[in-house]
C-alpha positions, 0 to 999 in steps of 0.5 A, spaced: 695 925 336 700 920 333 697 914 331 702 910 335 701 914 341 693 913 340 694 905 339 698 905 346 693 909 349 688 905 347 692 899 349 693 902 356 685 903 357 683 896 355 688 893 360 685 898 365 678 896 363 680 888 363 683 889 370 676 891 373 672 886 370 669 881 375 671 874 374 666 869 371 661 866 376 661 858 376 654 856 374 652 850 378 646 848 374 642 851 368 635 849 367 633 852 360 635 859 360 635 860 367 642 859 371 644 858 378 651 860 380 655 857 386 653 863 390 646 863 389 646 855 390 650 855 397 645 861 399 639 857 398 642 851 400 644 853 407 637 856 409 634 849 407 632 843 411 637 839 406 643 843 409 641 839 416 642 832 413 648 828 416 651 826 409 652 833 405 654 830 399 647 826 398 643 832 401 646 837 396 645 832 390 637 831 393 637 839 394 639 840 387 634 835 384 629 839 387 631 845 385 631 843 378 624 840 379 622 847 381 625 851 376 622 846 371 615 847 374 615 854 374 618 855 367 612 850 365 607 855 369 610 861 365 609 858 358 602 856 360 601 864 362 599 862 369 603 867 372 598 872 368 592 869 371 588 874 376 588 869 382 595 868 382 597 876 381 592 877 387 595 871 391 602 874 390 599 881 392 597 878 398 603 875 400 607 881 398 603 885 403 603 880 408 611 879 408 612 887 408 607 887 414 611 882 417 618 886 416 615 892 418 612 890 425 618 886 426 622 892 425 618 896 429 618 891 435 625 891 435 625 899 435 620 898 441 624 893 445 630 897 444 627 902 448 623 898 453 625 899 461 621 896 466 622 899 473 623 895 479 618 898 483 613 896 477 615 889 478 615 889 485 608 892 485 606 887 480 609 881 484 605 884 490 598 884 487 600 876 485 601 875 492 595 878 494 590 875 489 593 868 491 597 867 484 603 865 486 607 862 492 614 863 489 619 868 492 620 875 489 627 873 486 624 867 483 618 871 480 622 877 478 624 874 470 617 872 469 614 878 471 619 883 468 618 879 461 610 879 462 611 887 463 615 888 458 611 884 453 605 888 455 609 895 454 611 893 448 603 891 446 601 898 448 607 901 444 605 898 438 598 900 439 600 907 440 604 907 434 598 904 430 593 909 433 598 914 430 599 911 423 591 912 423 591 919 426 596 921 420 592 917 415 586 919 411 581 913 412 574 913 409 570 907 411 563 906 408 559 904 414 552 903 409 556 898 405 557 894 412 550 894 414 548 891 407 550 884 409 
């Protein structure tokens, strides 16, 4: 390869590479080594109570002040090693498990809700039972939405219970019953 051709090829590759570079992100605030981009700021601000305030400019300023304070406190806690303490790590683990469980149950509930079908015959039967037991004097048409909703929730609970039982059945669970008797 001739030197001139090599330089030309290098120049073309540099231009192509530069064309794919992402534009620099706007930094809203830097707190020591921590930076918050405009995209991050807007996302967190939009989901905060500050976003509901009438005066957007004051709300954004107050939110930013609060964010800076939070970052300073977190940085101070890390500097003191508080993020490595057993109690803190247990707390994070419990929060993580609780959050993951909430997400998993939410996903399963949405899946179940998409498949729930309560037949009108069942709703009619439940309505007739309510009338016989003196639980309502309203018409079937008035009670239909409420009874349907209750029947769907009962079916949802039943299906969640069956799902949980399936998880238990397919898992290896060993319980030390002797330990439980000690206390």
